[in-house]
ROGU-835180 format. One record per residue (C-alpha): residue in three letters; x negated, y, z. Coordinates in steps of 0.2 Angstrom, whole numbers, padded with zeros to 4 digits, always signed. Example, Ala and Ser with C-alpha at 12.3 -4.5 7.8 and 13.67 -1.06 7.14 Angstrom:
2
Ala-0062-0022+0039/Ser-0068-0005+0036/
This chain:
540
Unk+0012+0205-0240/Unk+0015+0187-0235/Unk+0014+0173-0248/Unk+0030+0166-0255/Unk+0039+0151-0246/Unk+0038+0135-0256/Unk+0046+0124-0243/Unk+0059+0128-0230/Unk+0066+0117-0216/Unk+0080+0123-0206/Unk+0088+0115-0191/Unk+0083+0098-0196/Unk+0089+0084-0185/Unk+0087+0065-0187/Unk+0095+0052-0177/Unk+0097+0033-0177/Unk+0108+0022-0167/Unk+0099+0024-0150/Unk+0104+0040-0140/Unk+0088+0050-0141/Unk+0086+0059-0158/Unk+0070+0057-0167/Unk+0070+0075-0173/Unk+0079+0089-0165/Unk+0083+0106-0174/Unk+0066+0108-0182/Unk+0064+0124-0193/Unk+0048+0130-0202/Unk+0042+0138-0218/Unk+0027+0132-0229/Unk+0020+0146-0239/Unk+0010+0146-0255/Unk-0008+0142-0252/Unk-0008+0139-0234/Unk-0012+0124-0223/Unk+0002+0121-0210/Unk-0002+0107-0197/Unk+0012+0097-0189/Unk+0003+0091-0173/Unk+0009+0079-0160/Unk+0007+0062-0152/Unk+0016+0045-0156/Unk+0034+0048-0156/Unk+0033+0067-0158/Unk+0043+0066-0174/Unk+0030+0073-0185/Unk+0030+0059-0197/Unk+0049+0057-0197/Unk+0049+0076-0202/Unk+0037+0073-0216/Unk+0048+0058-0222/Unk+0063+0070-0223/Unk+0053+0082-0234/Unk+0050+0068-0246/Unk+0068+0061-0245/Unk+0061+0044-0238/Unk+0070+0042-0222/Unk+0073+0024-0217/Unk+0089+0016-0219/Unk+0101+0019-0204/Unk+0094+0037-0202/Unk+0106+0051-0200/Unk+0100+0068-0205/Unk+0107+0085-0204/Unk+0101+0103-0207/Unk+0092+0108-0223/Unk+0076+0104-0232/Unk+0074+0116-0247/Unk+0060+0115-0260/Unk+0063+0131-0270/Unk+0081+0130-0274/Unk+0083+0111-0272/Unk+0091+0104-0256/Unk+0081+0088-0253/Unk+0093+0080-0241/Unk+0107+0080-0255/Unk+0099+0076-0271/Unk+0100+0059-0280/Unk+0086+0046-0279/Unk+0082+0049-0298/Unk+0078+0067-0294/Unk+0068+0063-0279/Unk+0057+0052-0289/Unk+0053+0067-0300/Unk+0049+0078-0285/Unk+0038+0065-0277/Unk+0021+0066-0285/Unk+0028+0080-0297/Unk+0032+0094-0285/Unk+0025+0086-0269/Unk+0009+0075-0269/Unk+0007+0062-0256/Unk-0009+0057-0247/Unk-0007+0043-0234/Unk-0018+0038-0219/Unk-0023+0022-0227/Unk-0027+0024-0246/Unk-0024+0006-0249/Unk-0005+0010-0247/Unk-0007+0021-0263/Unk-0019+0010-0273/Unk-0015-0007-0282/Unk-0029-0019-0277/Unk-0027-0029-0294/Unk-0028-0013-0306/Unk-0043-0003-0310/Unk-0044+0015-0305/Unk-0043+0021-0323/Unk-0027+0011-0326/Unk-0018+0018-0310/Unk-0023+0036-0314/Unk-0017+0034-0332/Unk+0000+0027-0326/Unk+0002+0042-0314/Unk-0003+0055-0328/Unk+0010+0047-0340/Unk+0023+0046-0326/Unk+0022+0065-0323/Unk+0022+0070-0342/Unk+0036+0079-0349/Unk+0051+0068-0353/Unk+0050+0062-0371/Unk+0032+0067-0373/Unk+0021+0055-0381/Unk+0004+0056-0373/Unk-0012+0052-0382/Unk-0023+0038-0374/Unk-0039+0049-0377/Unk-0030+0064-0368/Unk-0025+0053-0354/Unk-0043+0046-0351/Unk-0050+0063-0352/Unk-0037+0069-0339/Unk-0041+0054-0328/Unk-0060+0059-0328/Unk-0056+0077-0324/Unk-0046+0071-0309/Unk-0060+0060-0302/Unk-0072+0075-0305/Unk-0060+0087-0296/Unk-0061+0076-0280/Unk-0080+0074-0282/Unk-0081+0056-0287/Unk-0099+0053-0294/Unk-0101+0045-0311/Unk-0082+0048-0314/Unk-0081+0040-0331/Unk-0090+0024-0325/Unk-0078+0023-0310/Unk-0063+0021-0322/Unk-0067+0003-0323/Unk-0069+0000-0304/Unk-0056-0009-0293/Unk-0052-0001-0276/Unk-0062-0014-0266/Unk-0077-0009-0275/Unk-0076+0009-0268/Unk-0080+0015-0250/Unk-0066+0020-0239/Unk-0070+0039-0242/Unk-0070+0036-0261/Unk-0054+0027-0260/Unk-0046+0042-0251/Unk-0053+0053-0264/Unk-0045+0043-0278/Unk-0028+0043-0268/Unk-0030+0062-0268/Unk-0033+0062-0287/Unk-0017+0052-0289/Unk-0008+0064-0279/Unk-0014+0078-0290/Unk-0010+0069-0306/Unk+0008+0078-0307/Unk+0000+0095-0303/Unk+0011+0097-0287/Unk+0014+0114-0278/Unk+0013+0105-0261/Unk+0001+0091-0254/Unk+0008+0082-0240/Unk-0006+0073-0230/Unk-0001+0061-0217/Unk-0016+0058-0205/Unk-0028+0058-0221/Unk-0044+0056-0211/Unk-0040+0046-0196/Unk-0047+0030-0203/Unk-0063+0038-0210/Unk-0080+0040-0203/Unk-0084+0057-0196/Unk-0095+0063-0211/Unk-0082+0056-0223/Unk-0068+0065-0214/Unk-0078+0081-0215/Unk-0080+0079-0234/Unk-0061+0075-0237/Unk-0056+0091-0227/Unk-0068+0102-0236/Unk-0061+0095-0252/Unk-0043+0099-0246/Unk-0049+0117-0242/Unk-0057+0119-0259/Unk-0041+0113-0268/Unk-0031+0125-0258/Unk-0042+0139-0265/Unk-0044+0134-0283/Unk-0026+0128-0286/Unk-0017+0139-0273/Unk-0010+0123-0266/Unk+0000+0122-0251/Unk-0004+0108-0238/Unk+0007+0101-0225/Unk-0005+0091-0214/Unk+0002+0078-0201/Unk-0011+0075-0188/Unk-0014+0072-0169/Unk-0032+0079-0170/Unk-0033+0096-0163/Unk-0051+0097-0168/Unk-0046+0095-0186/Unk-0032+0108-0183/Unk-0045+0121-0175/Unk-0057+0120-0190/Unk-0044+0119-0205/Unk-0027+0125-0202/Unk-0019+0142-0205/Unk-0004+0139-0194/Unk+0001+0125-0182/Unk+0018+0118-0176/Unk+0016+0107-0160/Unk+0030+0094-0158/Unk+0035+0083-0143/Unk+0049+0071-0142/Unk+0056+0077-0159/Unk+0056+0096-0154/Unk+0045+0111-0158/Unk+0036+0115-0142/Unk+0025+0129-0149/Unk+0020+0137-0165/Unk+0009+0150-0171/Unk-0008+0154-0180/Unk-0021+0140-0177/Unk-0032+0153-0169/Unk-0019+0159-0157/Unk-0013+0141-0153/Unk-0031+0135-0149/Unk-0037+0151-0140/Unk-0022+0155-0130/Unk-0009+0141-0130/Unk+0007+0146-0121/Unk+0015+0129-0117/Unk+0008+0117-0104/Unk+0010+0102-0117/Unk-0001+0112-0129/Unk-0014+0115-0116/Unk-0014+0097-0112/Unk-0017+0092-0130/Unk-0031+0104-0132/Unk-0039+0099-0115/Unk-0038+0081-0120/Unk-0049+0084-0135/Unk-0066+0076-0132/Unk-0080+0090-0130/Unk-0098+0088-0131/Unk-0105+0086-0113/Unk-0117+0100-0107/Unk-0128+0087-0099/Unk-0131+0068-0097/Unk-0116+0060-0088/Unk-0121+0053-0071/Unk-0105+0042-0069/Unk-0109+0024-0068/Unk-0127+0026-0063/Unk-0131+0016-0048/Unk-0148+0022-0043/Unk-0166+0017-0046/Unk-0166+0002-0058/Unk-0185+0001-0060/Unk-0191-0017-0059/Unk-0174-0024-0062/Unk-0171-0034-0078/Unk-0160-0025-0091/Unk-0142-0029-0090/Unk-0144-0033-0109/Unk-0157-0031-0122/Unk-0161-0035-0140/Unk-0179-0037-0146/Unk-0183-0036-0164/Unk-0166-0042-0169/Unk-0161-0044-0187/Unk-0145-0050-0195/Unk-0144-0055-0213/Unk-0129-0061-0223/Unk-0131-0072-0238/Unk-0145-0083-0244/Unk-0156-0069-0253/Unk-0157-0059-0237/Unk-0159-0042-0247/Unk-0147-0032-0237/Unk-0148-0035-0218/Unk-0133-0029-0208/Unk-0146-0026-0193/Unk-0164-0024-0197/Unk-0177-0026-0183/Unk-0168-0017-0169/Unk-0174-0016-0151/Unk-0164-0008-0137/Unk-0158-0011-0120/Unk-0145-0005-0107/Unk-0150-0004-0088/Unk-0138-0010-0074/Unk-0125+0002-0070/Unk-0128+0013-0085/Unk-0120+0016-0102/Unk-0128+0015-0119/Unk-0119+0023-0133/Unk-0120+0015-0151/Unk-0115+0027-0164/Unk-0115+0027-0183/Unk-0104+0026-0198/Unk-0095+0010-0205/Unk-0109-0002-0211/Unk-0121+0005-0198/Unk-0122-0012-0189/Unk-0116-0005-0172/Unk-0102-0018-0171/Unk-0113-0032-0176/Unk-0125-0027-0162/Unk-0110-0027-0150/Unk-0106-0045-0155/Unk-0124-0050-0153/Unk-0125-0043-0136/Unk-0108-0052-0131/Unk-0116-0068-0137/Unk-0102-0072-0150/Unk-0114-0069-0165/Unk-0132-0076-0166/Unk-0145-0065-0175/Unk-0155-0071-0190/Unk-0171-0067-0180/Unk-0176-0059-0163/Unk-0171-0061-0145/Unk-0155-0057-0134/Unk-0158-0055-0116/Unk-0144-0054-0103/Unk-0150-0051-0085/Unk-0167-0057-0091/Unk-0161-0073-0098/Unk-0164-0077-0116/Unk-0147-0083-0123/Unk-0155-0093-0137/Unk-0165-0104-0125/Unk-0151-0108-0113/Unk-0142-0125-0113/Unk-0124-0125-0118/Unk-0118-0126-0100/Unk-0130-0112-0095/Unk-0124-0101-0109/Unk-0106-0104-0105/Unk-0110-0099-0087/Unk-0119-0083-0093/Unk-0104-0078-0104/Unk-0095-0074-0088/Unk-0107-0060-0086/Unk-0101-0051-0102/Unk-0084-0045-0107/Unk-0077-0036-0122/Unk-0064-0022-0123/Unk-0058-0022-0141/Unk-0052-0007-0152/Unk-0035-0015-0154/Unk-0029-0022-0137/Unk-0018-0034-0147/Unk-0033-0044-0151/Unk-0035-0048-0132/Unk-0017-0050-0128/Unk-0006-0065-0133/Unk+0011-0059-0139/Unk+0019-0075-0134/Unk+0014-0074-0116/Unk+0016-0061-0102/Unk+0003-0048-0097/Unk-0001-0057-0082/Unk-0005-0073-0091/Unk-0017-0064-0103/Unk-0026-0056-0088/Unk-0027-0073-0079/Unk-0033-0083-0094/Unk-0052-0080-0091/Unk-0050-0085-0073/Unk-0040-0101-0079/Unk-0053-0105-0092/Unk-0068-0104-0079/Unk-0057-0112-0065/Unk-0060-0098-0053/Unk-0052-0100-0036/Unk-0035-0107-0033/Unk-0019-0103-0043/Unk-0013-0092-0028/Unk-0029-0082-0028/Unk-0029-0080-0047/Unk-0011-0072-0046/Unk-0018-0061-0032/Unk-0033-0056-0043/Unk-0021-0051-0057/Unk-0012-0039-0045/Unk-0029-0032-0039/Unk-0034-0029-0057/Unk-0018-0021-0062/Unk-0020-0009-0048/Unk-0038-0006-0052/Unk-0032+0000-0070/Unk-0018+0011-0062/Unk-0004+0000-0068/Unk+0011-0006-0057/Unk+0009-0025-0052/Unk+0026-0029-0059/Unk+0020-0026-0077/Unk+0012-0043-0075/Unk+0029-0050-0080/Unk+0032-0040-0095/Unk+0027-0045-0113/Unk+0013-0034-0122/Unk+0027-0028-0134/Unk+0035-0019-0120/Unk+0020-0008-0116/Unk+0014+0008-0124/Unk-0003+0008-0133/Unk-0012+0016-0118/Unk-0004+0003-0106/Unk-0010-0011-0117/Unk-0028-0004-0118/Unk-0027-0003-0099/Unk-0022-0022-0098/Unk-0036-0026-0110/Unk-0048-0018-0098/Unk-0041-0027-0083/Unk-0043-0043-0093/Unk-0061-0039-0097/Unk-0065-0036-0078/Unk-0057-0052-0072/Unk-0073-0061-0070/Unk-0083-0047-0063/Unk-0095-0045-0078/Unk-0112-0036-0076/Unk-0110-0030-0094/Unk-0094-0023-0103/Unk-0095-0021-0122/Unk-0082-0007-0127/Unk-0080-0007-0146/Unk-0071+0009-0151/Unk-0059+0007-0136/Unk-0050+0023-0139/Unk-0050+0026-0158/Unk-0032+0019-0160/Unk-0025+0030-0146/Unk-0017+0047-0145/Unk-0029+0060-0139/Unk-0021+0062-0121/Unk-0021+0043-0119/Unk-0039+0043-0125/Unk-0044+0054-0111/Unk-0035+0043-0098/Unk-0044+0027-0104/Unk-0061+0036-0105/Unk-0058+0042-0087/Unk-0053+0025-0082/Unk-0068+0016-0089/Unk-0080+0029-0081/Unk-0071+0028-0064/Unk-0071+0009-0064/Unk-0089+0008-0069/Unk-0094+0019-0055/Unk-0084+0009-0043/Unk-0090-0009-0049/Unk-0107-0005-0056/Unk-0107-0014-0072/Unk-0117-0009-0087/Unk-0108-0004-0103/Unk-0111-0003-0121/Unk-0099+0010-0129/Unk-0097+0008-0147/Unk-0090+0023-0156/Unk-0090+0035-0171/Unk-0084+0049-0160/Unk-0100+0058-0154/Unk-0091+0070-0142/Unk-0084+0055-0133/Unk-0101+0046-0133/Unk-0109+0062-0125/Unk-0097+0061-0111/Unk-0099+0043-0106/Unk-0116+0038-0111/Unk-0133+0042-0103/Unk-0142+0034-0118/Unk-0138+0034-0136/Unk-0144+0024-0151/Unk-0140+0031-0168/Unk-0138+0017-0182/Unk-0138+0019-0201/Unk-0137+0004-0213/Unk-0143-0008-0200/Unk-0158+0003-0195/Unk-0161+0011-0178/Unk-0163+0030-0183/Unk-0164+0038-0166/Unk-0164+0032-0148/Unk-0165+0041-0131/Unk-0157+0052-0118/Unk-0140+0057-0125/Unk-0141+0075-0120/Unk-0158+0077-0128/Unk-0154+0067-0144/Unk-0138+0078-0147/Unk-0147+0094-0142/Unk-0163+0091-0152/Unk-0159+0078-0165/Unk-0175+0073-0173/Unk-0167+0065-0189/Unk-0157+0073-0203/Unk-0144+0059-0201/Unk-0141+0063-0183/Unk-0139+0081-0187/Unk-0126+0077-0201/Unk-0116+0067-0189/Unk-0116+0080-0176/Unk-0111+0094-0189/Unk-0097+0084-0196/Unk-0088+0082-0179/Unk-0072+0093-0178/Unk-0072+0101-0161/Unk-0062+0112-0150/Unk-0075+0122-0140/Unk-0094+0121-0142/Unk-0106+0109-0150/Unk-0121+0104-0140/Unk-0133+0118-0137/Unk-0150+0117-0144/Unk-0164+0117-0131/Unk-0180+0125-0135/Unk-0195+0113-0136/
């Protein structure tokens, strides 16, 4: 006998002034105690569907159909009743916990307010009872030293702890449903795994129903009971998570699953240009440390030495605060270490004159996580690609314009995109433009800092493929910074695992991932949600 339905959506359509509707005739039921995942890329309608469930459609939206919570029709109830439903019947967990937490109030104050807000009307709540309940909520979401944390402010917590507090706030009204909109996207992989385990435990202990909004098929494969795949506002496919993952019926679903990064079975060879023995490393750091503050008690990077050979890729992996992005900035020459040496093509950057250093900077380029950081919104795409050529006075104006056309072609974009503004492009197109800009001066080293983490999964696959193909064609070395170990296994021949500024493990990627020597590396590998297999252990 199937569990009772707690939420029913029938023929939901949402439109705005433009011709294409945001959501088209979407229908589904959410049952007691199940985790139902709404999966899709940007523009699929998944978040708009969730907003309809909450009665939070933006102004100008026209909705038709039915969204029923037990016997309550969400689309027709007054705002006063919706406020009771939100948090009381349906708890909300957002992608960014900052959107749920007040930065100038303590955790205890915020939990107390939520508890009082969801108490029965006219009930006087005892302060001691409220405090006890707040501690219980923090303990429920596995916050250590819960009583002590009541006096903490959000900025004093880690990202994972902030998300746990946001879940505690969502549970304050003892809801029947938890609506989680990309709740782990902004978190490190081990923190993500912990949050997902917490949601699973809450389902079991509280018989809680979870409506999960996500683009991550790996998360779906390991956590969902049922899946609804959305594209352009319409349901493409639905079924049990196992059936969808193992036997998808629709081409789009197969594309989404195929685009999920999988651990490579062997070390990638793309980009390797042959024997590099006797050739100086494209980049190297020797005994590098970075210390912030005067006391020097907590180095961001602590005595790290590593290198990347010409034409090869070094993956830097680790959680937030591991020092991987700091190392990337050091290799790029935009941050100086407190101690140690930085070598680019054999030259010690700290010993170069300002003129020599400026010339050497042409050899290093950066592909940022957010392409907006590299593209000026007030100028055309062509201007942004051409800017490095203008700064270094490379060639004539005509040759620079021709170079822009060549670069756009190299990253598989039509040349006429040069005349558009960045705002007119999709996220994937903007990242391709950022890559074109990085390649403008024909660098020998490219620093790719989380270049795909902000992109939809199918766009991620395209950008990764582009980086590998371009590297193989042009022969530059690459430092690929990421928290996604599956992606790193595909693009990097060598990997460095960092933790709290220390180099934990360093070596051949396939070997490190198949036979990790350190517990921390094993924890990172175990925490990655995957579709398919993890790296096979190789006998010693």
